[in-house]
Structure formats: C-alpha cells, structure tokens
N, C-alpha and C positions, 0 to 999 in steps of 0.2 A: 422722203417721209414727211408727212405733215406733223405739225406740232401736236395735234390731237392724237395722232397715232403714237408718237414718241411718248406722250404722257401716259396713254393707256398701256403701252409696253412697259414703262417704268413701274406703273402701279402693279401690273401683273407679275413682273419680275420680283418686286418687293414682297408681294403676297406669296409667291412661290418660295422665296427664300425663308420667309417667316414660317410657312408650313413645313418646310424641310427642317428648320431648326427645332420647331416644336415636335415634329415627328421623331427626329433624332433624339431629342431630350427625353421623350417618352420611352423610346427604346433603351436609352442609357439607364433610365430609372428602372425599367423592367428587367434588364440583364442581371443586376445583382440579386433580384428576387428569384429569378430562374436559377442562377448559379447557387444561391443559398439553399434553395429547395433540394437541388441535386446533392450538394455537399452535406447537408444535414441528414439526408436520407442515408448516406453512406457512413456517417460518423458513429451512430450508435452501434452499428454492426462491427465496425473496426474496434471501437472501445470495448465491446463485449468480448471480442476475440482476444484482445490484448489482456483484459482482466482474467479471462479463463486461463490463458497461457501462464500468467504470472502467479496464479494460485495453485498450480500443480507442482507438488513436491514429491520426491521419492520417499518411500517409507523406510528410511534408514537414518543413521546419525546425521549425515550431511543434510538430508532433507528436513529433519526435525530442527536442526540449528537454523537453517535458512528460513523456514516458516516462522520460527520464534523471532528471528531478527526482523522479519516483515511486520509481525504483530507489535513487537517492541517499538519499531519506528512509528507506527500509528499512534502509540500511546506515549511517545517521548521518553522511552526507557533506553538509557545508553548501554552499549556493549558491543563487542566485536566478535566475529566468528572465532578468532584465535583465542580470545579470553574465555569464551564459553567452552570451546573444545578442550582447552587445557584443564579447566576445572572439572568437566565431565570425566575426562580420562583419569584424573586423580580420585574423584569421588566414587565412580561406579564402573570404570573401565568401559563405558558405553553401554552398560546393561540397564535398560529402562525398568526392569523388574527388581533391581538391586534393593536390598533392605539391610539395614545395620541393626542387628539384634544384640549387640554387645556393649555399645557405648552408654554414656550417662543418660542420653535421651531414651534409649531402649529400656534401661533399668527403671526409668521414671514412667514407662508405659507409652512413650510416643517415639517409636523408632524412626530413623531417617529413611526416606524412601525415594526411589527413582533415580534418574540420571544425575541429578545434582544434590541428592540426599537431603531432601527437605522434610522437616517434621510437619505433621498435620496442622497444628495451629499457625505455623508460619505460612504454609501453603494457603490456608484459608484467608489469612490476613492480607496476603500479597497476591492473591489470585487476580488474573487479568481478564476482564470481560472479553468474551468471544472465544475463550478456551474452555476445555473440559474441567469439571470439578474433580476429576480423578487424578490424584497425585502421581499415579503411575503412567498417566498419559504423557508421552515424551515432550510434546510441545507445551502443554500446560505446566509441566514440571520445570522446564527450562525457563519459560516466561515468568512464572511466579518467583523462581529463585533469582533471576536477573532483576526483577522488580525489587525484591528484598535487598539484594546486593547494591543496587543503585541508591536505595534509601539509606543503607547503613555505611557503605564504602564509596559511594559515588558512581560505581560501575562494577560489573563482574570482572572487568579488566584489571581492577585493583585488588582482586582476591588471589592470594598465592598459597593459601593453606585452608584448613578447615574453617568454616565460618559458621 
C-alpha cells in the first residue's frame, strides 16, 4: 500500500469513527427524550388511578374514620384510628345522628351532635376545609372534633372522657 493510500485510509477511518461517535451521541441524547415521553404519558393515568382508589371509602364507621384520618393528615391534625374509634363509641355508640338533649349544652340551647358530640359553635370554629358544614356529616364531625381535641389536648388520642 502506498503512503498516500495509507494516509487516505487513516483519514477515512478517523472520519468514520467521528461520525459513529457523533451519531451514537445523538442517539444517546434522544433516547432519554423518547423514554421520558413514554413514561410521562403513562404517569398521569397511573396517578389518577391511584388517587381514585385512595379516595374511595365505605359509607360506614370504618370508612368515615379512615376518610377523616386522610383529611387530618393533609391538615397536620394528629390522631389515630383507635383514639377516634374509642371516643366515638363512648360519645354516640357510632350513631352519626346522635344528639344530646339533656346536658348543660342542651339546656343552654346548643346540644351536642353527631358521632363525637360537637356543639355548633365548636364545630364552626374547628371546621376543616374540604369537609361539609353539616355537623351531622360523619367525616366533617370527626375531623372538626379531632381538630378541636388537637388544639385543646394535643390529640384525640389524649381524650378519655367528655371533652
């Protein structure tokens, strides 16, 4: 092979290597974009499905407590399932329509209502955004009562008698 041929072959090889590197680099840069497009297209659907599944609660005492706990977590209100359940059973035996028409609050015209026997002024003062304004609504009643108990006692878990 002549020196001229070797020189031309070396230049061609270097050029081919450079093109291969540049071409590979472009492909490497493009791959994350292609992957990200595919991944991001799937992410909102998966997130929506997870959110929908997480916000479905049974319409019973267990579901009301669990929904309240999720709302409380969003607002930084402490409390546990056990503490809430214990107090509900003592206050209303689990009846969301319970009303106390005989104690001092009732005598003063503001009877205690709902699962955790909250009077209207306390319910209104400790109402948590995103819940109903109806004191008989189980989730609103639990969440407002737990907000009040957190302010007054540190948590509903610390309440072992009428509050």
